[in-house]
C-alpha positions in Angstrom: 101.1 86.4 100.1 101.0 83.6 98.0 102.4 83.2 94.7 103.6 80.7 92.3 107.4 82.4 91.7 110.5 80.6 91.1 112.3 78.0 89.5 110.1 75.6 89.0 113.0 72.5 89.5 116.3 71.5 91.3 117.0 71.9 95.2 114.4 73.5 97.0 116.2 76.1 99.0 117.3 77.5 95.4 113.6 77.7 94.2 112.8 79.5 97.6 115.3 81.6 97.3 114.5 82.7 93.7 110.7 83.6 94.8 111.8 85.4 97.0 114.0 87.3 95.0 111.9 87.7 92.4 109.4 89.5 95.1 111.8 91.7 95.7 112.4 92.2 92.2 108.7 93.4 92.2 108.6 95.8 94.5 106.4 93.3 96.9 109.2 93.1 99.2 110.4 96.1 99.2 114.0 97.8 100.9 113.8 97.4 104.5 110.9 94.8 104.8 111.6 92.2 107.8 111.1 88.4 106.4 109.8 85.9 108.7 112.0 84.5 110.8 113.1 80.9 109.6 112.0 78.8 111.9 108.5 80.9 111.2 108.0 80.1 107.2 109.6 76.7 107.8 106.7 76.7 109.3 104.4 78.4 107.4 105.9 77.0 104.2 105.7 73.1 105.7 109.8 72.4 105.0 112.6 72.8 106.8 114.0 75.1 108.7 117.2 73.7 107.3 115.9 74.9 103.3 114.8 78.4 104.8 118.4 78.9 106.6 119.9 77.8 103.4 118.0 79.9 101.0 118.3 82.9 103.4 122.0 83.0 102.8 122.1 82.7 99.4 120.4 85.5 99.5 122.6 87.3 101.6 125.4 85.8 100.1 123.8 87.4 96.2 123.5 91.1 98.5 119.5 90.8 98.4 119.8 90.5 102.5 120.7 91.9 105.1 120.9 90.2 108.5 121.8 91.2 112.1 121.7 88.8 115.4 118.4 89.9 117.0 117.3 92.0 114.7 116.4 90.0 112.2 116.8 89.5 108.5 115.4 92.1 106.2 115.9 93.5 102.0 118.7 95.2 101.7 117.7 99.0 101.3 118.3 99.1 97.3 118.8 97.7 94.2 122.2 95.7 93.4 124.8 98.1 93.3 123.6 100.5 95.7 120.9 102.6 93.6 117.5 103.2 94.4 114.4 101.2 92.2 113.5 103.2 90.0 109.7 102.2 90.5 110.2 101.8 93.7 106.8 103.0 95.6 105.4 101.9 98.9 101.7 100.7 96.9 104.0 97.7 95.4 104.3 96.2 98.6 102.7 93.3 99.7 99.8 91.6 98.0 97.4 93.4 96.0 93.2 92.5 94.4 94.9 92.5 90.9 98.1 90.1 91.6 96.9 86.8 90.4 96.2 88.7 87.1 99.6 90.6 87.0 101.7 87.5 87.5 99.8 84.8 85.8 97.6 81.5 87.3 98.9 80.1 90.5 98.2 77.2 88.8 96.6 74.2 87.2 93.0 74.9 88.9 92.8 78.2 89.6 90.0 78.8 92.7 91.3 82.0 93.8 89.8 84.1 90.9 86.0 84.6 91.3 85.9 86.4 87.9 83.3 85.4 85.5 83.5 84.0 82.5 82.2 86.7 79.6 78.4 86.5 78.2 78.0 85.3 74.4 75.9 88.1 74.0 79.3 90.7 74.6 80.3 89.3 72.0 77.1 89.7 69.3 76.8 93.6 70.6 80.4 93.9 70.0 80.8 92.5 66.7 77.6 94.7 65.7 79.4 97.6 65.5 80.2 98.8 62.1 82.6 101.2 60.4 80.5 104.0 59.9 79.5 103.2 64.2 83.5 103.4 64.5 84.1 107.0 62.5 80.6 108.5 63.8 81.8 108.1 67.6 85.1 109.5 65.7 83.6 112.4 65.0 81.3 113.4 67.4 84.1 112.7 70.0 87.5 114.5 70.6 88.1 111.5 72.5 88.8 113.0 76.3 85.8 112.9 78.7 86.4 112.1 82.5 82.6 111.8 83.3 81.8 109.2 81.0 80.5 109.5 77.4 77.3 111.7 77.8 75.1 109.0 76.0 76.0 106.4 78.7 75.7 108.9 81.7 72.4 109.6 80.4 71.3 105.7 79.9 72.9 104.7 83.7 70.5 107.6 85.1 67.3 106.8 82.9 68.1 103.0 84.6 68.3 104.5 88.1 65.6 107.0 87.8 63.1 103.1 87.0 63.9 101.9 90.4 62.2 105.0 92.0 65.3 107.6 92.0 65.4 110.0 90.1 68.9 110.8 88.6 70.4 113.2 86.5 73.2 112.6 83.7 75.1 114.8 85.6 75.0 112.7 89.3 76.1 109.7 86.8 80.6 109.4 86.5 81.5 106.8 84.0 84.7 105.1 85.5 87.4 102.1 84.4 85.4 99.3 86.6 84.6 99.5 90.4 87.9 99.1 91.3 88.4 102.4 90.2 85.1 103.6 91.6 86.5 102.9 94.9 90.2 104.3 94.3 88.4 107.4 93.1 85.8 107.6 96.8 88.7 106.5 98.7 91.2 109.7 97.3 88.6 111.7 97.0 86.8 111.4 100.3 89.2 110.4 102.9 92.3 111.8 104.4 94.8 109.8 106.9 93.4 109.3 109.8 89.6 109.1 108.9 87.6 106.0 110.4 86.6 103.9 108.0 83.5 101.0 108.9 83.5 97.8 106.6 81.7 94.6 106.9 83.9 91.4 108.1 84.5 89.8 106.0 84.3 92.1 103.0 86.0 93.3 99.1 89.6 92.9 99.2 90.1 94.9 96.7 87.6 97.9 98.7 90.2 97.4 102.2 93.6 97.9 99.8 91.7 101.5 98.6 91.1 102.4 102.1 94.0 101.5 103.7 96.4 103.1 100.3 94.4 106.7 102.5 95.9 106.2 105.4 92.6 105.7 107.3 92.1 103.7 110.1 89.3 100.3 109.2 87.0 99.3 111.9 84.8 96.2 111.6 80.7 95.3 111.6 80.5 91.5 111.5 78.5 90.5 108.6 76.0 87.6 108.8 73.8 85.6 106.3 71.6 88.7 106.1 74.3 90.8 105.1 75.7 93.5 107.5 75.0 93.8 111.3 73.3 96.9 111.8 72.9 97.5 115.1 76.2 97.0 115.9 77.0 99.4 113.4 74.1 102.1 115.4 76.3 101.3 118.0 79.4 102.2 116.0 77.8 105.8 115.2 76.4 106.5 118.3 80.0 105.9 120.1 81.6 108.1 117.3 81.0 108.6 113.8 83.6 107.6 110.8 84.0 108.9 107.7 83.3 106.9 105.7 80.5 103.8 106.1 81.3 101.1 103.1 78.6 98.4 102.1 77.2 95.4 99.5 73.7 95.8 100.3 73.3 94.0 97.0 74.6 91.1 96.6 77.9 90.7 99.0 81.5 90.0 97.9 83.0 86.9 99.2 79.3 85.9 101.1 76.7 85.9 98.4 74.5 87.4 101.6 72.0 90.0 100.3 71.2 92.9 103.2 67.5 91.7 104.5 65.0 94.6 103.8 64.5 96.0 107.5 68.5 96.2 107.6 68.5 98.1 105.0 65.9 100.9 106.0 68.1 101.0 109.2 71.5 101.5 107.5 70.2 103.9 105.6 68.1 106.0 108.0 71.8 105.3 110.8 74.0 107.4 107.9 71.7 110.0 107.0 71.7 110.8 110.9 75.2 110.9 110.7 77.6 112.6 108.9 79.4 109.3 107.3 79.7 109.0 103.9 77.6 105.8 102.9 79.2 103.5 99.8 77.1 100.3 98.6 79.1 98.6 96.4 76.4 97.1 93.9 79.3 95.3 91.6 78.1 92.2 92.3 74.0 93.4 90.7 72.7 90.6 88.3 74.2 87.5 90.0 71.1 87.2 91.9 70.0 83.7 91.4 68.1 83.0 94.7 64.5 85.2 95.2 64.3 88.5 94.1 67.1 91.0 93.5 66.8 94.1 95.5 67.7 97.4 94.2 70.6 100.2 95.8 70.1 102.0 98.5 70.0 105.2 96.9 69.9 109.1 98.0 69.4 112.4 97.4 71.6 113.9 99.2 75.6 114.1 99.4 76.1 111.3 101.7 74.8 108.2 100.0 77.9 106.8 96.8 76.4 104.1 94.7 79.0 101.7 92.9 78.2 100.0 90.4 79.6 97.5 87.4 79.2 95.9 84.3 82.1 93.4 85.2 80.2 90.7 86.7 76.8 91.2 85.1 78.5 91.1 80.8 81.9 90.9 81.9 85.3 92.0 83.4 87.1 92.8 79.7 84.9 96.1 79.3 85.8 97.9 82.4 82.9 100.0 82.4 82.0 101.0 85.8 80.0 104.3 87.3 79.6 106.5 90.6 76.1 107.3 91.5 75.9 110.6 93.5 74.9 114.1 94.2 76.2 116.1 91.2 78.1 118.1 93.7 79.6 114.7 94.7 80.6 112.9 91.1 81.5 116.7 89.9 84.7 117.0 92.9 85.0 112.3 91.7 85.5 113.9 88.0 88.3 116.1 88.9 89.9 113.1 91.0 89.1 110.8 87.9 90.6 113.5 85.2 93.7 113.6 87.3 94.2 109.9 86.6 92.8 108.9 82.9 91.1 111.3 81.4 88.4 109.2 81.0 87.2 106.0 80.5 87.9 104.4 76.7 84.7 105.2 74.8 85.1 102.2 72.5 83.6 99.9 75.6 81.4 102.7 76.5 79.6 102.3 73.1 79.5 98.7 74.2 78.1 99.4 77.4 75.8 101.1 76.0 74.2 98.7 74.1 74.6 96.5 76.2 72.3 97.6 78.9 69.7 97.2 76.9 70.0 93.6 77.2 70.1 93.6 81.2 67.0 91.4 82.1 69.2 88.6 79.0 71.9 88.8 80.5 70.7 88.9 83.8 68.4 85.6 83.3 71.9 84.2 81.6 73.6 84.2 85.3 70.9 83.7 86.8 71.1 80.0 85.7 74.5 79.2 85.3 75.1 80.3 89.0 72.8 78.5 90.5 74.0 75.6 88.4 77.9 76.2 88.8 76.6 76.1 93.3 74.0 72.9 92.9 77.3 71.3 91.5 79.7 72.7 93.7 78.0 72.1 97.6 77.0 68.5 95.3 80.9 68.3 95.3 81.8 69.3 98.6 79.6 67.2 100.5 80.9 64.1 98.9 84.3 64.8 99.2 85.0 67.3 102.0 81.8 66.9 104.2 83.5 68.7 107.1 83.8 72.0 105.4 80.5 74.2 106.0 78.8 77.2 104.0 76.1 79.2 104.5 74.2 79.2 101.2 74.8 82.3 99.2 71.9 83.9 97.2 74.2 86.4 95.0 78.3 86.5 93.4 80.0 83.7 91.7 81.3 82.1 95.1 81.1 80.0 98.3 82.3 81.0 101.4 82.9 78.0 103.2 84.0 77.7 106.5 87.0 74.4 107.5 86.4 72.8 110.3 89.9 73.3 111.9 93.5 74.9 110.6 93.4 78.1 108.4 93.3 78.4 104.8 96.2 80.7 104.9 98.8 77.0 105.9 96.1 75.1 103.5 96.9 77.4 100.5 100.2 76.3 100.5 99.7 72.8 100.5 96.8 72.9 97.7 99.1 74.3 95.5 101.3 71.6 95.5 97.9 69.9 94.5 97.9 71.7 91.8 94.6 74.0 93.0 95.0 78.0 94.1 93.7 79.4 96.7 92.5 82.5 98.9 93.0 82.2 102.0 90.2 84.0 103.8 92.2 86.8 105.6 92.8 89.0 102.6 88.8 89.4 103.2 89.2 91.2 106.6 90.7 94.6 107.6 91.7 92.1 111.1 92.8 89.2 109.4 90.2 87.4 111.6 88.5 84.9 108.8 91.2 82.7 108.1 89.4 79.3 108.9 87.5 80.1 105.9 88.7 80.4 102.2 86.7 81.1 99.1 85.4 78.8 96.0 84.3 80.1 93.1 81.6 78.0 91.2 81.5 79.7 87.5 83.8 77.4 86.2 83.5 75.0 84.1 82.1 71.9 85.7 85.2 69.5 84.8 86.9 71.7 86.2 84.6 72.3 89.3 85.2 68.4 89.7 89.1 68.4 88.9 89.6 70.9 91.8 87.9 69.5 94.1 89.2 66.3 93.9 92.8 67.8 94.1 91.3 70.4 96.8 90.1 66.7 99.4 93.5 65.1 98.8 95.0 68.2 99.8 93.2 68.5 102.8 93.9 64.9 103.7 97.7 65.7 103.3 96.9 69.4 105.4 95.1 67.2 108.3 98.6 64.8 108.4 101.4 67.2 108.1 103.1 65.1 106.5 104.2 67.1 103.4 107.4 68.8 104.8 110.0 68.9 101.9 108.0 67.8 98.7 108.1 70.3 95.5 107.9 73.9 96.5 106.0 76.6 94.1 104.8 79.1 96.4 106.7 82.3 98.6 104.8 83.9 101.6 105.5 87.1 103.3 
């Protein structure tokens, strides 16, 4: 986990100790969590062992850490004074997909975040709602709709019907973004010990949602054409998992689109088994090379589709949905009702009107993403010619392979040069992709240019290994 925390000035040991203390205070380092050895942490942060030893000693003297010879160093149980923290659930432990948004920007240039900027038409549509529109919304609805605004569900159902799969409003559940959709599916469909198959790499938010249920996650390789369906078929023949998670329309982080022949084989293989297929189409509308494919749809209980307006329009709307059979959406609506009683009706009203401008939004995204991709790859070819990648067809980020080393250590170095990176390991259930990093290209041109220049300087310093005892703003667990 890499975060910018702690004091920004003073001795290095003091900055490190305050960084670790903040992680403890936020619950990301829970009670009894074992810390790396002094040597391991020093190597990870490119510091001297003396600095880490002093930082640990400072925290032990403050009652934050304990140590026993032969057992290592761990977070002391309970808050200062011996009482249990008020908020102390297991979900706090470790890094999360929302961490960059909770803790603020990691550096002056944030390459760890691949969110897309809002389209201008979102402001136009939102500003078009009048006082009478809001009064009509308030008078027609009591405000609690766990299933979603009926008009929006009907509109989403009509869109799927237009793709060739008849869909009714009862087969659509509106959610507060795609992340909530994945959480609802995980909580509603999975039990501890269930098998889940995901691509390698895959969306980190899905990994977290599945891991929180106690499921056993297995991986299938993904390449430039998406999931290796042949490997999945072998896995299904050996032992059927409870759930298969795929991003067929557009993949995060690679930008791949599942090849048509693989799509047919995937649907057939899963339907022949008892597994639940979850097709996450959150990046739909970001395809900028070639035709945009349709999601994998079906009429039974075993195919579930996740949709979102975050990438096409704006993440601030927090509007997503689940498309599945009426029986499945009805049960998932019960799970959602326990969580929040319904998504914001104001956001849903805006979303309803935005869906009339999908083609306009997709055209704007295609143009801006294609331009950003060309700029970023040109900069990388000039300043980091040894870095390699496969050209994406969709999405807002480039999945880049390093010629050597690992992205977790490089991220530590890059942060010292003022640019934040997300190591590829966070996109892997087995952390086997740490020779990669994800670079966004939906940023302003001047930010991309300066970011790549800083990244190139960081890479040279990392390759030379000469960064010990320079400024520190991070902690790793």
